[in-house]
N, C-alpha and C positions, 0 to 999 in steps of 0.2 A: 562618124561625122556625116557621111552621106545620108544616113537615116535621119539624123537630126535636121539636116538641111532640107530634105524632102518634106519632113513634117512641118517645118516652119513655112515653107513655100505653100504647102497645101492649106495651112491655116490662113495665110495671107490671101490666097485666092478665094477662100470661103467668105472672107470679110469684105472683099471688093465690092459686091453688089450693094452692101449696106449704105444707107444714106449718111453722109458725114455731117455731124451736128457741130455747131459752133459752141462756144462757151455758154454756160447757163445751166438751168436745172434740167435733170434728166426727165424723160417723158413720164407722166403719171401712169401708174399701174392701173389697169381697168379694175374697177371694184364692182362686185356683183352681190346680190342679196345673199345673206348667210344661209337662208333656209332653202330658197328655190333656185338659187344661182342665176337669176335673171339679171342681166347687166344693162338692159336698155331703160329700165324705169329708175327715176330718181330715188335715192335712199334717204327717206325722210325720218325714219324711226331708228333710234339708237338705244342699245342696251349695253352699258358698261359691264364688263365681266372681268375675270381674273386675267385674261389675255389682252386687256385694253378696252376694246369695245366691239360689239357686233352691230352691223347695219342691215336694215331691212327695207323692202320696197312697199310693204303694206302692213296694216294692223294684223291681218290674218297670219302673215308669215311670222311676225313678232310673237303673236299668241301661240302659234304652233311650236316655235322654237322654245319659248319660255316654258311651255307645258312639258316638252321633252327634257329641257334643261333641269327642271325641278325633279324629274325622275332620276337623273344621273348625268354627270358630265365626266369626260375623260380626265383622269388625274394628271395626265402628262400635258396635253395640249388644250384642255378645257373645252373641247368640242362636244356637241351632243352625241350620245351613244345611240345610234339608230338601230332599228330592229334587225337590219341585215349586216350589222357590224360584227365584230368578233364576239364569240360567245361569252367572254369575260364581261361582267357588268360594270367594271371600273375603268375600262379602256375602250376606245373607239376602234382600235386595230391592234394587231400583233406587234407592229412596229412600235407603237406607243407603249405597249406593255413591256417590251424588252428594254426600251430606252428608260422607262421609269424605274424598272427593277435595277438597272445599272446605277442609276442616280441614287436609289435607296441604299445600294451596297456601299457606295462612296460615303453617303451620309452616316451610315452605321459605323464605318471605320473611323470617321471623324469623331462621332459620338463616343466611341470606345477610347479614343485618345484623350478627349476632353469632355468627360461626362457631365460636367457642370455647366457647359455652354448651352444656352437655349437655342433651339433651331429657329430658322427664319420663319417657318410657318408649319402648321400641322395639316397634313392632307386628310381629307375625310370625304365621305360620300355626301351628296347634296340632298339628303332627306328633308332638310329645312334650309331656307334661304336666309341666312348663311351662318355657319359656325366657323370662327377663325380666331387663332391666337396670334397676337402680334408681339414681337420683341420691342422693348422700349426704343424709340427712334433716337439715333445718335446725331444730334444737330451739328456737333463740332466736326464730325467726319463729313457730313453732307455739305457744310459750308466750305470746307477745304476742297472737296471734290468739285463743287460748282464755282469755286473762286468768288464767293459772294460774301456779303456782310449782313448781319442782322440789323433791323431797325432799332435805334436806341429806346430805352425804357420811357424817356420823357416824351416820346411821340404818341404814347397811348393814353387813353382814359381808363386805366386799369390800376388797381392797387398794386403796390410793390410786392406785397405778399398776398397770394390769392386768399379770398375770404373763406372762413369756415362755414360749412353748410350743416346746420342743425335742424333743417326741415325734415318732416317725415311724410311719407305717402298718406294721403287722405286729409291732410290739414287744409283748412279753409283760409283764404286771404282775399284782399281786394287787389284788383289788377286792371290796368287800362286795356280796353278792347283793342287788340292790334289792328283790327279792320275799321275801327271807328274810335280814334284815340281821344275823342271828347267825352267818351262814356267810361265810367268806372263800374266794373262788374264784380261779381263774386266768382272766385276761381278756386279750383281744387288741385292740390299737388298730385300729379299722376305718377311721376317717377323722379328720382334724384340721380344726378350724374356729376360727380366732382362738385364744383361750386355752382352748378346750374340746376334749374328746376324746369321740369316739363309741366305746363299748366293747361287746364281745360276749363273754359268758362261754363259755369253751371247754367243749364238750359240750352247749351250748344251740343254738337255731336263731336265724335272723336276725329273728324276730318280737319278740324281747325285748332288742334293743339299747338302750343307755341312754347318757346324756351326763354327763360330769363335768368340772369345772374342773381345770386342772393343779395348783392348790394345794388340792385337796379333801383332807380328812382320811380319805376312804373309799378312797383308792388308795395303794398302797405298792409298793416294788420286791420282786422275787421273793426269798423268804427271810425277809421281815419277820414273817410269821405264825409260822413255826417258832421264830424268835428270841424271840417273845413267848409261847411255850409253847402255841401253838394248833396246829391241824391243818387243812390245806386240805380243803375239802368239795366234792362235786359240786354243780353249780347245781340249783336247783329245776326239775324237768322234765328232768333228765338223760336223754338219748336212749338210753343204753345201760343194761345191767344194772348195778346198784349195785356188785356184786362185782368188776366190771371196772374200777372207778375207779382203783385204784392203778396198774395197767398203763397205762391211758389217760393218766394224769398223767405217767408216765415218758416215754411216746411223745410227748406234747405238748411237754414241755420239752426233749427231746433235740434239740440242734442249733438251738433257737429263739433269736431275738434278744431278749435280756432288756433291758428299759428300765433304763439306768444310774441309780443312786441320786441322782446329782448333778442330774438334771433334775426330780426331785420337789421341790416347794416346800411350805413350812409354811403351814398354813391361817391366814388373818389373824384377829385378835381382833375380836369384834363388840361392839355396845352391850349394856349390862347390862339395859336396859329398852326398851320399845317407844316410840320417839321419833317415829313417823310421825303425820301428821295427815291427816284426810280431805280429799281434793281434790288432794293433792300428786302430781306426775308422777314417773314412774320408767320403767325398762325391765325387762321380765319375760319369762321363758321361757314359751312356750305349752306347757302340759302335754300337750295333745292332739297337738301337732306339735313335739316338744322340740328339733328342730333350729333353730327360729325364736326370735328375741328380738324383742319387739314393744313399741310405745308403750303405756303403761298408766297407770292412775290408782288411787290408794288410795280405794276406794269406801266402806269401813267399817272400823272398828277394834273388836275385842273382846278385851280383855285382851292376851295375847301374840300374837294372830292379827290379820292384816290381810286385807282382801278386795281382791284384784287384779282390776280390771276393764279389759278391753282397749278402747282408744278406737276407736269406730266399729263395734263389734260388740255385738249386743244380748244380751250375757250368755251366749252359747253356749259361750264359752271361759273364762269367769271362774272363779276358784277362791280358796279360803282357804289361807293359809300362815303360818308363824311369821315374826315380824319379822326374825329372823336367818337366814332362808332363803338358801341360796346361789343360788337361781333368780331373785333380784331384784337389780337393779343401779341405780346412780345415773344420772341423765340425762347422756348423752354417753359412757357407758362403751363402747358398741359402736364408736363412731367412734374412740375412743382405742385400743381393742384390735384394731381391724381386723376386727371381727365384723359381718356384715350386720345391719341393723336394718329390721324391717318397719314401714312407716309406718302411720298409722291407717287403718282401713277406712272406707268411705263409706256411711253409712246411707241407704237409699232412693235410691242413686245410679243414674242411667241411663247415665252415661258410663263411660269406662274407669277402672278402679281398679287401682292397682299391687299391691294385696294379693291375689296370685293363688295362693298356695301352699297354703292351708288345705285339708284334707280332713276331712269330718265325716260320721259315720254311713254310711261306705262299707264295702263288704265286702272290698275289696282294700286293700293298703297300698302306700305309696311310700317309697323310701329317703330318709333325711335328706339335706338339701341339701349339696352340695359346692360351696364358694364360693371364688372368687379375688377378692382385694380389690385395689383401686386406691387409692392414697393421695390422689389429687387429684380424680378424677371420679366413678367409679361402682363398683358391686359387682355381679357377675354371679352369679346363683343358678340352678343347673341341677338340676331335680328330674325324675328319670326313673323309670319303673317297670322293675325288673330282669326282670320276667316278662311274659308275654303278657297282654293285656287279659282280665281275668276278670269284667268287669262284666256281659257278656251271659250268659244261661243256659249254663253249660258243658256240653260233651258228656259222656255217662256215662263215668266213669273206667275205665281198664283195670286190672284187679287181678291181681297175681301172688301166688299162695299158696305159702308156704314150709312144708315139712314138717320141723319142728324135731327130730322123732325120727329122721330119716334121718342117715346118716353125712356129715359135712362134709369128710372126707378129712384129709390131714396138715396142711392149712393153715387150715381153717375150723372154728371151734367152732359147730356148728349151733344149740346151745342159746341162743346170744347173738343169734340172728337174730329179727326180728319175725315174726308170723304172716302178715301180709299187707303188701304194698307197692302203692300205687295212684297213678296219674297219668293225665291225659287224653292225654298225648303218649307214644308208644312210645319215643322217644329219651330223654326225661326219665325215663321209668320205668326204662329200662336203666341210666341213670346212677345213679339212686337204689339200684338193686339192687347195683351195683358198690360204691357207698359203704357199704352195709350189710355187704357181704362183707368189705370192708377193715376195718370196725369190729369184726367178729367174728373177724378173723384174728390169729394169733400171729406171723405174718411178713408184714405188709402189703407190704414191699418186694419179696418174692418174688412175691406176687400181682400187683403192678403190673408187674413184669418179664415175667411170663408173659402178661398181658393186652396188654402193649405189643408182643409178638411175634406176635400173631394177625394173620390176614388180614381186611381189611375197612375200614370207614370210621373215620377218626380222631375221637375224642371227648375232651373235656376234662372231667375230674372233679376235685373238690376234696375232699381228705382232710386233716383237722386243720389247716386254714388254708393248705395248699399245693396248687397245681394240678398235675395230671399228665395226660399224653396216653396214651390207650389205643386199641386197635382192636377193633371189634366188627363182626359182619356187618351189612349195610345194613338199615335199619328204615324202612319206609314205612307199614306197618299193624300192627295188633296181632298178627296171626298170624306176623309175622316174628320175634316174640320167641322162638318155638320154636328158631330157628336160634341165637339168643343163648344160650339155655339149653344147647344142645348144645355150643357153643364153651366156655362156662364149665365144664361138667362135664368135658369133655376136658382142658382146660388145668389145672384145679385138682384133679382126681381125686376129686371128691365124687360122691355117689349121684345117679344120673340122675333119681330121683324127688324130689329136693330142691326143685325149682321146678316150678310148674304154673300154667296159666292158669285152671284150674277146681279147685275144692276136692274132694279125693278122701277119702272117709271110711275106706276100707279100709286095712288095714295095708300097709306097703311090703314087697313080696315080695323086693326087692333087699337089704333089710337084715334079713330074718328070721333069717339064719344068724349074726347077731352074738351073742356071749355075753351073757347077761343082766347088767345092771349090778349090782355088789355093793352090798349095803346099807351105807349110810353113816350115821354118827351125827354129822353136821355140822348147823349151824343151818339153819333153813328158807331163809334167804337164799342160802347156798351151794348148797343142793340145787336151788333154782330156777335158779341160774346154770349148773348142770352136767347136769341131767337133767329131761326133761319126759315121759319114757316112762311110760305109765300102769301098766305091769306091774312088780311086784316093787319098789315104792317104799315108803318108810316109812309113807305114808298108809294103805296096805292093812293094816298091822299095828296101827293105832290103833283106839280105840273108835268112830271115825267112819267105819269101813270101810263101814257100811251106807249112808252117804251116797253112795258111789260108784255105787250103782244108781239114784240120783235125779239128774236133770239139775240143775246148780247154779242155773239160773234159776228153779227151782221150790222152792228152799229157803226156809224161813221164817226169822224173825229168830233164834230160838234155835238152829236148825240151823247158821246162819252162825257164831254164837258158838261152838258145839260144834266146828265145823271149825277155827276159828282157834286155840282153846285146845289142841286135840289136836295141831295142827301145831307150835305153839310155846307152851308153857305161860306164858312171860313175857308174851305178849300178852293173857292172860286178864284182866289188870287193866283193860283197856279194854272189857270186856263191857258195862258200864252205858252207856258212850258209844255203843255200837252199838244198844242198846235205845232210848236217848234219841232217836237220829236215825233209828230204824226201818230199819236196814240189813238188808234181806232179800237173797235170792239175786240178783235182778235189779239191785238197787242195788250189791251187792258187785262185780259184774262191771264196773260203770261207775266204780269208785273209781280215783283217781289220787293220787299224792303231794301234788300241789298242792291238790286238793279236800280231802283229809284234814287237811292242815296249816291251810288257810285257814278251813274251815267246821266242822271237827270238833275243832280244837285239838290235834291230835297233833303230836309232834315228828318230826324228819326220820327218825330211826332206825326207830321203829315203823311210820311211814308207808311206808318203803321195804320193810320186811319184809312188811307186808300186801300191798303192791303186787306183790311177788314171788310171794306165794301166789295172788293173783288171776291173774297171768300163767300160773302153773302149772296152775290148773284150767281156764283158757282153752285151754291147749295140750292138756290131757287131753280137753276137750270136743270140740275140733276133730279130734282123732285117733281118736275113737270111730267 
């Protein structure tokens, strides 16, 4: 009794100096950077992982952590396995190894009792980011656990029974450009997941893929736009010159597999008013990772808008949408349609969390998940990066300079080539160069045949959705590209000065004997597609010829307006817009169609014309 009393008194004495707090929230635990443990800097970078999330003070710390995380993470606590950690490659410490082994023993006993029961998750090393098997999510159990109710079916603009998906990878269709919904473009089915399609606009890159349901009103069979009196448009950010779009369209559709009209389905009717209530559960697409459908809750309602909050995540992925959005689904839709469902995240969890796929505030991207579904047990989601890890500071890129004023020969229109191509890998750079040559060729099949007959290493390049095998001299380092240039020049008959690893300002002596181009009275857009030579062009005959003596980056606002008006009088109506946004010479050289349409309010046609003028003066500037 005395011992107990003394112990109690001593504990009371030790607590006496502590400051007595009133009712309220406990003090926040100081949070430090996951990588460098610095606690004074604000943690602006977040990486969701199996344990919830990791926070970092800088991009460098995030990159270093992610690089180490890709090599291996502790199977018990999901922390990085550092070089000075335990010798075991699967655990960060002996403590974690022992704890995980005990957990595995318990799981093995459970498995021996009920061998048909699927485990919650399968542990594996992190050779790729990320393989994971999920058990079918039990909504009934979760609703009871959270004491919540699902949103009724009549709240959603979704079919009662999920539509059947008969699309195949590689099929062509028409789709609205999600970044410019007034344009109808050609799209290719990149992957299929349940009743959803991952689409890529032809002429765009893989960074702008998007997802649509098979019963979406924004996709149609080829020919629908023309029947409706419309015209197919190049996607926003079209990688080639706008004037080459008609020919590109013909090449794209020639021999392609068109999606048959019978597999397109009508969009279901939706509710006339917002019937949602705060607190109701639903399934929703994660806008930051649109391949994912996750457990969510209606967090707030404002007229026709609902606030979608993802369960277990502190608002990092929440968003507002209309009540009739096609990105929200009733509870159980994923299980019924065969689409994977991401279970709720676990706030402040130290254990393993099945929600591993998210990427947030990262410099690199991952491909959307390709999933195979099992009707009885589980769904496997495979998320891999198609490219090398770019999280660490990359080596300086290798740059190939293209002299657009040089002759491209009988197969290449050199005016359609970019000014530079760059990549950190000599092999990837050579592939990019070949792809650009194919895009600028009037006979790409002949180019492919000639490159396929060369001596060297086999490489696979993709042109307009189809893969081809070519041969080029071996590439180990940047200087080996000179051999590639020689092979291309010899086989394609173009000027030997068309490619170079260094920018050369002087005129090409190989092309000096060409007859000067005849003056043309075509629109500025056509001129930009057919000529970039600084001599004897219509610009020199205009009142703005005095600007030729001044570098474009030194132009003022009025000089920029004068240049645009003289090049195309129709563009003069946008002069006030250039004054409003203070577009001087430096700003002019940075303009892109996307920038002009999104921030300046220009339509696609004028934006493309101005972009062609910009490319034209860039070519003139580099050829000086």
